[in-house]
C-alpha positions in Angstrom: 40.8 -32.7 45.5 41.5 -36.5 47.0 44.3 -35.1 49.5 42.2 -32.0 50.5 39.3 -34.1 51.4 41.7 -36.2 53.3 43.0 -33.5 55.3 39.5 -32.3 55.6 37.9 -35.4 56.9 40.9 -37.0 58.6 40.6 -39.8 60.5 37.3 -40.7 58.8 36.7 -41.0 55.1 34.3 -40.0 52.8 33.1 -41.4 49.7 35.2 -40.1 46.8 32.8 -39.2 43.9 35.9 -39.3 41.1 36.6 -41.8 38.9 39.0 -44.3 40.4 42.5 -44.3 38.8 43.0 -46.9 36.2 46.9 -47.5 35.4 45.4 -49.2 32.4 44.0 -46.4 30.9 46.1 -44.3 28.6 47.0 -40.6 29.7 48.1 -38.0 27.7 51.4 -35.6 29.0 52.6 -32.6 27.5 55.3 -30.5 28.6 56.0 -27.6 27.7 59.2 -24.9 29.0 58.5 -23.1 32.0 57.5 -19.2 31.9 60.3 -17.7 34.4 58.7 -14.2 34.3 55.6 -15.7 35.8 57.5 -18.1 38.1 60.7 -16.0 39.7 61.6 -18.4 42.2 62.1 -21.2 39.3 64.5 -18.8 37.5 66.2 -18.2 41.4 66.5 -22.0 41.6 67.6 -22.6 38.7 70.4 -19.8 39.4 71.6 -21.2 42.8 72.2 -24.7 41.4 74.2 -23.6 38.5 76.2 -21.5 41.3 76.4 -24.8 44.2 79.0 -23.6 47.1 77.1 -21.6 49.0 74.4 -20.4 47.6 71.9 -23.5 48.5 72.5 -22.8 52.2 72.2 -18.9 51.9 69.0 -19.7 49.7 67.5 -22.0 52.3 67.9 -19.8 55.1 66.6 -16.9 53.3 63.6 -18.3 52.5 62.7 -19.8 55.5 63.0 -16.4 57.3 61.1 -14.4 53.9 58.0 -17.8 54.6 57.7 -17.5 58.0 57.5 -13.4 57.6 54.7 -14.1 55.0 52.8 -16.5 57.0 53.4 -14.1 60.0 51.6 -10.9 58.0 55.3 -8.9 57.6 55.6 -9.4 53.8 53.6 -9.9 51.0 54.2 -13.2 48.7 55.0 -11.3 46.2 58.0 -10.1 48.4 59.3 -13.5 48.9 61.3 -14.0 45.8 63.2 -10.4 45.7 63.7 -10.9 49.8 65.7 -14.3 48.7 67.5 -12.6 45.8 68.8 -9.5 47.8 70.0 -11.6 50.6 71.6 -14.0 47.9 73.0 -10.8 46.2 75.0 -9.3 49.7 76.5 -12.8 50.5 80.2 -13.4 49.4 79.9 -17.0 47.3 82.3 -19.3 48.7 82.8 -23.0 46.5 83.9 -25.1 48.8 82.8 -24.2 52.3 83.3 -26.7 55.3 80.5 -27.8 57.6 80.9 -25.2 60.2 81.1 -22.1 57.6 78.0 -23.3 55.8 76.3 -23.1 60.0 78.1 -19.8 59.7 76.3 -18.5 57.0 73.2 -20.0 57.7 72.6 -17.8 60.5 74.4 -15.1 58.4 71.6 -15.3 55.9 69.2 -15.6 58.4 70.1 -11.8 60.3 70.8 -10.9 56.7 67.3 -11.7 55.4 65.8 -10.1 58.6 67.6 -6.3 57.7 66.5 -6.8 53.5 63.2 -7.3 54.8 63.3 -4.1 56.7 64.3 -2.3 53.7 61.3 -3.8 51.7 
């Protein structure tokens, strides 16, 4: 809540109704496996990390296009991950690309994501 308050009242500061953080206080933290069906972007991220190579550059470019299309109201939020996945599936994977090749793939992925978006 506090970051939201800072964003809304910047540069002023209002009194915060939340209790102050006490680092000496005992905290309980429990972690559970993420539900990959509920969070499909997580599965896609793990896939990209596992594959490596050109996958990261392609998914990054596709995601930037997808988010831009969503913010422009041209696709739904739930279309972002499928659009990124389709773009990733349409590219030819390379394990050790040069910088020049990564830059080429970035441009290709942006164009391909636009084409895939038209088919949604």
